C-alpha positions as CSV (number, residue, x, y, z in Angstrom):
1,X,-14.4,5.6,4.0
2,X,-11.0,3.8,4.0
3,X,-12.8,0.5,4.3
4,X,-15.1,1.5,1.4
5,X,-12.1,2.1,-0.8
6,X,-10.6,-1.3,0.2
7,X,-13.9,-2.9,-0.8
8,X,-13.8,-1.2,-4.2
9,X,-10.3,-2.3,-4.8
10,X,-11.3,-5.8,-3.8
11,X,-13.6,-6.0,-6.9
12,X,-10.6,-5.4,-9.1
13,X,-8.5,-7.9,-7.3
14,X,-11.1,-10.6,-7.8
15,X,-10.9,-10.3,-11.5
16,X,-7.3,-11.6,-11.4
17,X,-7.8,-14.2,-8.6
18,X,-7.8,-17.9,-9.5
19,X,-9.8,-19.3,-6.6
20,X,-12.1,-18.1,-3.8
21,X,-9.4,-19.0,-1.2
22,X,-5.7,-18.2,-1.7
23,X,-2.7,-18.3,0.6
24,X,-1.9,-14.6,0.2
25,X,-5.3,-13.1,1.0
26,X,-8.9,-14.0,1.2
27,X,-11.6,-11.8,-0.2
28,X,-15.3,-12.3,0.6
29,X,-17.9,-11.4,-1.9
30,X,-21.3,-12.6,-0.7
31,X,-23.0,-14.4,-3.5
32,X,-25.7,-17.0,-2.6
33,X,-29.0,-18.1,-4.0
34,X,-30.5,-17.1,-0.7
35,X,-30.7,-14.0,1.4
36,X,-27.0,-13.7,2.1
37,X,-24.3,-15.1,4.3
38,X,-24.8,-16.1,7.9
39,X,-22.1,-14.8,10.2
40,X,-21.3,-15.9,13.8
41,X,-20.0,-14.3,17.0
42,X,-17.2,-16.8,17.3
43,X,-15.1,-19.4,15.4
44,X,-17.2,-22.2,16.9
45,X,-20.2,-21.2,14.8
46,X,-22.6,-21.8,17.6
47,X,-24.2,-18.4,17.9
48,X,-25.4,-16.4,14.9
49,X,-24.5,-12.7,14.9
50,X,-26.4,-11.6,11.8
51,X,-26.6,-11.8,8.0
52,X,-24.4,-10.0,5.4
53,X,-26.4,-9.4,2.3
54,X,-25.6,-10.6,-1.2
55,X,-23.3,-8.2,-2.9
56,X,-21.3,-7.3,0.2
57,X,-17.5,-7.3,-0.4
58,X,-14.8,-7.3,2.3
59,X,-11.5,-9.1,3.3
60,X,-11.2,-12.1,5.6
61,X,-8.4,-13.4,7.8
62,X,-5.7,-15.4,6.1
63,X,-6.3,-18.6,8.0
64,X,-9.5,-20.3,8.9
65,X,-10.4,-21.7,12.4
66,X,-12.9,-24.6,12.5
67,X,-13.6,-23.9,8.9
68,X,-14.6,-20.3,9.6
69,X,-12.8,-17.1,8.7
70,X,-12.8,-13.9,10.8
71,X,-14.2,-10.7,9.2
72,X,-13.6,-7.3,10.7
73,X,-16.7,-5.0,10.4
74,X,-16.0,-2.1,12.8
75,X,-13.4,-1.4,15.5
76,X,-15.7,-3.1,18.1
77,X,-17.0,-6.2,16.3
78,X,-15.4,-9.1,14.4
79,X,-17.6,-11.9,13.0
80,X,-16.9,-15.3,11.6
81,X,-18.1,-16.7,8.2
82,X,-18.0,-19.9,6.2
83,X,-16.5,-18.5,3.0
84,X,-17.6,-21.4,0.8
85,X,-21.2,-21.1,1.8
86,X,-21.1,-17.3,1.5
87,X,-19.8,-17.6,-2.1
88,X,-21.7,-20.6,-3.3
89,X,-22.8,-18.8,-6.4
90,X,-19.2,-17.8,-7.3
91,X,-17.6,-20.3,-9.7
92,X,-14.0,-21.4,-9.1
93,X,-12.9,-19.7,-12.4
94,X,-14.7,-16.5,-11.4
95,X,-12.4,-14.2,-13.3
96,X,-14.5,-15.2,-16.4
97,X,-17.7,-14.1,-14.7
98,X,-19.2,-11.0,-16.4
99,X,-21.2,-8.3,-14.6
100,X,-24.2,-9.5,-16.5
101,X,-23.7,-13.0,-15.0
102,X,-23.1,-11.5,-11.5
103,X,-26.4,-9.7,-11.8
104,X,-28.2,-13.0,-12.2
105,X,-27.6,-13.6,-8.5
106,X,-29.8,-11.7,-6.1
107,X,-28.5,-8.6,-4.4
108,X,-30.1,-7.6,-1.2
109,X,-28.1,-4.5,-0.4
110,X,-30.2,-1.3,-0.7
111,X,-30.2,2.4,0.0
112,X,-31.9,3.5,3.2
113,X,-33.3,6.9,4.2
114,X,-32.9,8.0,7.8
115,X,-36.4,8.8,9.1
116,X,-35.5,10.1,12.5
117,X,-33.6,13.2,13.5
118,X,-30.2,12.3,15.1
119,X,-30.6,8.6,14.3
120,X,-27.8,6.8,16.2
121,X,-25.0,4.7,14.6
122,X,-23.2,2.3,16.8
123,X,-19.9,0.4,16.5
124,X,-21.5,-2.8,17.7
125,X,-25.1,-4.0,18.0
126,X,-24.4,-5.1,21.5
127,X,-21.9,-2.6,23.0
128,X,-23.9,0.4,21.6
129,X,-20.8,2.7,21.5
130,X,-22.1,5.8,19.6
131,X,-19.9,6.7,16.7
132,X,-22.3,9.0,14.8
133,X,-25.8,10.5,14.6
134,X,-27.5,11.2,11.3
135,X,-30.0,13.9,10.3
136,X,-33.4,13.0,9.0
137,X,-33.3,12.4,5.2
138,X,-29.7,11.2,5.1
139,X,-29.1,8.3,2.7
140,X,-27.1,5.2,3.8
141,X,-26.0,2.0,2.1
142,X,-27.3,-1.1,4.0
143,X,-25.1,-4.2,3.8
144,X,-26.7,-6.6,6.3
145,X,-28.9,-7.1,9.3
146,X,-28.1,-7.9,12.9
147,X,-31.2,-8.5,15.0
148,X,-32.9,-5.1,15.3
149,X,-30.1,-3.2,13.5
150,X,-29.0,-2.8,10.0
151,X,-25.3,-2.9,9.2
152,X,-24.4,0.2,7.2
153,X,-21.0,0.7,5.5
154,X,-19.4,3.0,3.1
155,X,-18.9,6.7,2.5
156,X,-20.2,7.8,5.9
157,X,-18.5,5.3,8.2
158,X,-19.4,1.8,9.2
159,X,-21.7,0.9,12.0
160,X,-25.1,-0.3,13.1
161,X,-28.3,1.7,12.9
162,X,-31.7,0.7,14.4
163,X,-34.1,-0.6,11.8
164,X,-36.8,1.6,13.2
165,X,-34.7,4.7,12.4
166,X,-34.5,4.2,8.6
167,X,-36.8,3.3,5.7
168,X,-36.1,1.5,2.4
169,X,-35.4,4.1,-0.2
170,X,-34.0,2.3,-3.3
171,X,-32.7,-1.1,-4.3
172,X,-29.1,-1.6,-5.6
173,X,-28.0,-3.7,-8.5
174,X,-24.5,-5.3,-8.4
175,X,-23.4,-2.7,-10.9
176,X,-24.5,0.1,-8.6
177,X,-23.0,-1.2,-5.3
178,X,-19.9,1.0,-5.3
179,X,-21.3,3.9,-7.3
180,X,-20.7,7.1,-5.3
181,X,-24.2,8.3,-6.6
182,X,-25.9,5.2,-5.0
183,X,-27.3,4.5,-8.5
184,X,-29.4,7.6,-8.3
185,X,-30.0,9.7,-11.5
186,X,-30.7,13.4,-12.1
187,X,-28.5,14.6,-9.2
188,X,-27.4,18.3,-9.1
189,X,-23.7,19.3,-9.6
190,X,-22.6,22.4,-7.7
191,X,-19.4,24.4,-7.3
192,X,-17.8,24.9,-3.8
193,X,-17.1,28.5,-2.7
194,X,-14.6,28.9,0.2
195,X,-12.8,32.2,-0.7
196,X,-9.6,30.3,-1.6
197,X,-9.3,27.9,1.3
198,X,-9.8,24.2,1.8
199,X,-12.9,23.1,3.6
200,X,-13.1,20.0,5.8
201,X,-16.2,17.9,5.2
202,X,-18.3,16.6,8.1
203,X,-19.1,12.9,8.6
204,X,-22.7,13.8,9.5
205,X,-25.1,16.6,9.0
206,X,-25.6,16.7,12.8
207,X,-21.9,17.3,13.4
208,X,-21.7,14.2,15.6
209,X,-19.4,11.7,14.0
210,X,-15.9,10.1,14.4
211,X,-15.6,9.6,10.7
212,X,-12.8,11.3,8.8
213,X,-14.1,11.8,5.3
214,X,-12.2,14.3,3.0
215,X,-11.6,17.9,2.1
216,X,-13.0,20.1,-0.7
217,X,-11.4,23.1,-2.3
218,X,-12.6,26.4,-3.6
219,X,-14.0,26.0,-7.1
220,X,-14.3,22.2,-6.9
221,X,-17.4,20.7,-8.4
222,X,-19.3,18.2,-6.2
223,X,-22.4,16.1,-6.8
224,X,-25.2,16.5,-4.2
225,X,-27.1,13.4,-3.2
226,X,-29.5,15.2,-0.9
227,X,-30.3,18.7,0.4
228,X,-30.9,18.5,4.1
229,X,-31.8,21.1,6.7
230,X,-29.0,23.6,6.1
231,X,-26.7,20.9,4.8
232,X,-25.9,19.0,1.6
233,X,-25.0,15.3,1.5
234,X,-22.3,14.8,-1.1
235,X,-21.7,11.8,-3.5
236,X,-18.4,10.2,-2.5
237,X,-18.8,11.0,1.1
238,X,-19.5,13.6,3.7
239,X,-21.7,16.7,4.3
240,X,-21.1,20.5,3.9
241,X,-23.2,23.4,4.8
242,X,-25.4,24.7,1.9
243,X,-23.8,28.2,2.3
244,X,-20.6,26.9,0.7
245,X,-22.6,25.9,-2.5
246,X,-23.7,29.5,-3.3
247,X,-21.5,32.3,-4.7
248,X,-23.0,34.9,-2.3
249,X,-23.4,34.7,1.4
250,X,-21.1,33.7,4.3
251,X,-18.2,31.6,3.4
252,X,-16.4,32.0,6.7
253,X,-14.7,28.8,7.8
254,X,-14.9,28.1,11.6
255,X,-11.8,27.1,13.4
256,X,-11.0,25.6,16.8
257,X,-7.8,26.4,18.7
258,X,-5.4,23.9,20.3
259,X,-5.2,24.7,24.1
260,X,-2.6,23.4,26.5
261,X,-2.0,24.1,30.2
262,X,1.7,24.5,29.5
263,X,3.1,26.4,26.5
264,X,5.6,23.7,25.6
265,X,3.1,20.9,25.4
266,X,1.9,19.5,22.1
267,X,-1.4,17.9,21.1
268,X,-1.2,14.5,19.5
269,X,-3.3,14.3,16.4
270,X,-3.7,10.6,15.7
271,X,-4.6,8.8,12.5
272,X,-7.7,7.3,14.2
273,X,-9.8,8.1,17.2
274,X,-7.9,5.8,19.5
275,X,-5.2,6.5,22.1
276,X,-3.1,3.7,20.7
277,X,-3.2,4.9,17.1
278,X,-0.1,6.4,15.5
279,X,0.6,10.2,15.6
280,X,0.2,12.2,12.4
281,X,1.3,15.5,13.8
282,X,1.9,17.1,17.2
283,X,0.3,20.6,17.2
284,X,1.5,23.5,19.4
285,X,-0.8,25.3,21.7
286,X,-2.5,28.1,19.7
287,X,-2.6,26.3,16.4
288,X,-5.9,26.7,14.5
289,X,-7.7,23.6,13.1
290,X,-10.9,22.8,11.4
291,X,-13.2,20.4,13.3
292,X,-16.0,19.5,11.0
293,X,-17.4,16.8,13.3
294,X,-16.8,15.2,16.6
295,X,-18.1,12.9,19.3
296,X,-18.0,13.6,23.1
297,X,-14.4,12.4,23.4
298,X,-12.8,12.8,19.9
299,X,-12.7,15.4,17.1
300,X,-11.9,15.0,13.5
301,X,-9.1,17.5,13.0
302,X,-7.9,19.1,9.8
303,X,-4.9,21.4,9.4
304,X,-5.7,23.3,6.2
305,X,-4.6,26.4,4.4
306,X,-4.8,28.3,1.1
307,X,-5.1,26.5,-2.2
308,X,-2.5,23.8,-3.0
309,X,-1.3,23.7,0.6
310,X,-0.8,20.6,2.5
311,X,-3.4,19.3,4.9
312,X,-2.9,17.0,7.9
313,X,-6.0,15.0,9.0
314,X,-6.6,12.8,12.0
315,X,-8.3,12.7,15.4
316,X,-7.6,14.6,18.6
317,X,-9.2,14.6,22.0
318,X,-11.9,17.2,22.5
319,X,-10.7,18.4,25.9
320,X,-7.7,20.1,24.2
321,X,-9.7,22.1,21.7
322,X,-11.3,25.5,22.3
323,X,-14.3,26.5,20.1
324,X,-14.9,30.0,21.3
325,X,-12.9,33.2,21.9
326,X,-11.4,32.0,25.2
327,X,-7.7,33.0,25.2
328,X,-5.2,30.2,25.1
329,X,-1.4,30.1,25.5
330,X,0.4,30.6,22.2
331,X,3.1,28.0,21.8
332,X,3.5,28.5,18.1
333,X,6.9,29.9,17.1
334,X,7.6,32.6,14.5
335,X,10.6,31.8,12.4
336,X,12.5,32.7,9.2
337,X,14.6,30.7,6.8
338,X,18.4,31.0,7.3
339,X,18.9,29.7,3.8
340,X,16.9,28.8,0.7
341,X,15.0,25.5,0.7
342,X,13.5,23.7,-2.3
343,X,10.2,22.0,-2.8
344,X,9.4,18.3,-3.2
345,X,6.4,16.0,-2.7
346,X,4.2,18.0,-5.1
347,X,5.3,21.4,-3.7
348,X,4.1,20.9,-0.1
349,X,7.4,20.0,1.6
350,X,10.8,21.8,1.5
351,X,14.4,20.7,2.2
352,X,17.7,22.4,1.7
353,X,19.1,19.8,-0.8
354,X,16.1,19.2,-3.0
355,X,15.8,20.7,-6.5
356,X,12.2,21.9,-6.8
357,X,10.7,25.4,-6.5
358,X,12.8,27.6,-4.2
359,X,11.6,29.2,-1.0
360,X,14.1,31.9,-0.4
361,X,16.2,32.7,2.6
362,X,14.5,35.3,4.9
363,X,11.0,33.9,4.3
364,X,9.0,34.3,7.5
365,X,6.4,31.8,8.7
366,X,4.9,30.3,11.9
367,X,5.7,26.8,13.2
368,X,2.4,25.2,14.4
369,X,3.5,21.6,14.9
370,X,5.9,18.8,14.2
371,X,5.0,15.8,12.1
372,X,4.8,12.2,13.1
373,X,7.1,10.2,15.3
374,X,10.8,11.0,15.0
375,X,13.1,8.0,14.2
376,X,16.6,8.4,15.5
377,X,17.7,5.7,13.1
378,X,17.0,8.1,10.2
379,X,18.5,11.2,12.0
380,X,17.1,13.4,9.2
381,X,15.9,16.3,11.4
382,X,12.4,17.2,12.4
383,X,9.6,17.9,9.9
384,X,8.0,21.1,11.1
385,X,4.5,22.0,10.0
386,X,4.4,25.7,9.2
387,X,1.9,28.3,8.1
388,X,3.2,30.9,5.7
389,X,2.3,34.6,5.7
390,X,0.0,34.0,2.7
391,X,-1.9,31.2,4.5
392,X,-0.3,28.1,3.0
393,X,0.4,25.0,5.1
394,X,3.9,23.5,4.3
395,X,6.4,21.1,5.8
396,X,10.0,22.3,6.3
397,X,12.6,19.6,7.0
398,X,15.0,21.0,9.5
399,X,17.8,18.5,9.0
400,X,20.4,21.3,8.4
401,X,19.0,23.7,10.9
402,X,17.4,26.1,8.3
403,X,14.8,27.6,10.7
404,X,15.7,30.5,12.9
405,X,13.3,31.6,15.6
406,X,12.6,35.4,15.6
407,X,12.2,35.6,19.4
408,X,13.3,33.8,22.4
409,X,10.8,31.9,24.5
410,X,12.1,32.9,27.9
411,X,11.5,29.3,29.0
412,X,14.5,27.5,30.5
413,X,14.8,23.7,31.2
414,X,17.6,21.5,32.5
415,X,19.5,18.7,30.8
416,X,18.9,15.3,32.4
417,X,22.3,13.9,31.6
418,X,25.6,15.0,30.1
419,X,24.8,15.8,26.4
420,X,26.5,17.2,23.3
421,X,25.5,20.7,22.2
422,X,25.6,20.6,18.4
423,X,25.7,23.2,15.7
424,X,23.0,21.4,13.6
425,X,20.3,18.9,14.4
426,X,22.0,15.6,13.5
427,X,24.4,13.2,15.1
428,X,27.4,14.0,12.9
429,X,27.1,17.8,13.3
430,X,29.9,19.7,15.0
431,X,29.7,19.6,18.8
432,X,30.0,23.1,20.1
433,X,30.5,21.9,23.7
434,X,29.3,19.2,26.1
435,X,26.6,20.3,28.6
436,X,26.8,18.6,32.0
437,X,23.7,17.1,33.7
438,X,21.5,19.8,35.2
439,X,22.7,22.6,32.8
440,X,20.0,25.3,32.2
441,X,19.2,26.2,28.6
442,X,16.6,28.4,27.0
443,X,14.1,26.6,24.6
444,X,13.9,28.2,21.2
445,X,12.2,25.6,19.0
446,X,11.1,22.2,20.5
447,X,11.2,19.3,18.1
448,X,10.5,15.7,18.4
449,X,14.0,14.5,17.8
450,X,16.1,17.7,18.3
451,X,15.4,21.0,20.2
452,X,17.0,24.3,19.4
453,X,18.3,25.9,22.5
454,X,20.4,28.8,23.6
455,X,23.2,28.4,26.2
456,X,24.7,31.6,27.3
457,X,25.5,33.4,23.9
458,X,25.4,30.2,21.8
459,X,22.5,28.8,19.8
460,X,22.6,25.1,18.9
461,X,20.8,21.7,19.2
462,X,20.3,19.1,21.9
463,X,18.5,15.8,21.5
464,X,15.0,16.4,22.9
465,X,15.0,13.3,25.1
466,X,17.9,14.7,27.2
467,X,15.9,17.7,28.3
468,X,13.4,17.9,31.2
469,X,10.4,19.7,29.7
470,X,7.9,21.1,32.2
C-alpha cells in the first residue's frame, strides 16, 4: 500500500516536472505505442525479465548504468529499464499534457479476478517466496507480465501471481488507474460496527499475507468492492469479515497475546517483515494485539484501543504470539501518574511540560511497551505505550519520571559497571548515589534508555545498558 501511495503522488509530481529525466529524481510512467516497457534482469540488458504495461507508474534510481535505470518492484526483485523507450509517448514538455491526451495512448493495465481459492502471490517470479494467498473472487490490479506470472501492485501488496490463477475482469483507463474503486460503479457503501474499538484490516481474505494495510473505526463508512465467502473486500485496501458490516451479530475482536520465556523480555515489532527493519515498539509479555493476517514466519501486528486512541502497526515474528488461551507470563506493569501530564500530537501522547488536555495525577494505567529506539543524544526519557482503564492506547513520555509502578517486580539484576543512580531518567538529574559494579537492584519499570529500579529503600533510575538483564 505504501508503494501505491508513492505511485499516486508521482502523478502529481509529473505535472510540475520539466523533463523525463532530472538530477533530483526519476519517475517512470510507462507510455508507449506498443504493449509496454521491456524490463531486464540486469543493467547489461541482455536478459528480459518481463513487461510493465502502459500506465504503470513508479520511481527509478537516480543514476543510469549502461543507459538503464534500476526499478524496485518488490523486496526480492529489482529490474532495469530504458526510460526513454518506456516513455516514448511522453513529450518533453509533458506538464502540458491533459488527461484526454494521455488517454490517447494505450493502457494495458486491467483488473483481474482470482479464480482459484488460496491463489499464491510471490515476491519474485523466480524465488517463489510466498507473501500472500488470495480467496477466489478477489480483485487485483495487474501492471505487467513476467513469463507465466502477472505482476500485481497496489492496495493489497505487490507481487507475482500465476496467470492461470486469475481471469480478466475489467479494463482500466488512465483516469481509473489509481481509483480506489478500480473504476467500478454501483458499489455498496456500508458502516463498520466494532462496539467502539478500532479494527485491523487483513491483507487477504484467507488471512495469509504479510501486507500491512490499515485500520477502520466504529461507525466509519467503507465502500465494498466484493463480497467474498464471509469477507468483504474494501475499496482503498484490505478485507474485513462481513460480521463487522451489520449492526447485529458478533462484533468481538480477536486478539493474540505476546509471549516470552522471560518476563523482562520485549517483543520487537518492526516496521516491515524483516529482521533488519527498524523497531516501531517493544511490547512486554502479556500485551494483547490484533493480528489480522500473517505468514508462517511474520504477523501483521496492531496495538489498538478505544476510539481516538493511538495505534502502533508493524510486523512481529509469529513464534512470540499466542492465539489461544494458553497462559503467558505477564510482563506488563501497572502504574499511576505521580503528576499531571498534558496532551500533544492530536491527544495521543502526553508529557509533563506540554499544554494540551490534562491527564491528572493519580490516573492508573498499564504499561504494555516502549516505543522505538532510544537515542541517548536526545536524552528525553522513554516513551511508554500504555493502555488506560477505559481502553485507550496512549504514549506517556517519562522524561521527568512521571510514572510510578504500583507493585514491585521481585526481579533483581546486577549492574555491569559502576553507574550513577539518579533521581529522574535523564543525565542531568540529581545523582542519589553511585552503584558499584555487581550491585543488586530490583527492576520496577524497564525502559529502552532508562530503567526504574529500587536499591534498598530508594527508588531511582539507572541507564538500561548498565544492567545485566536475564
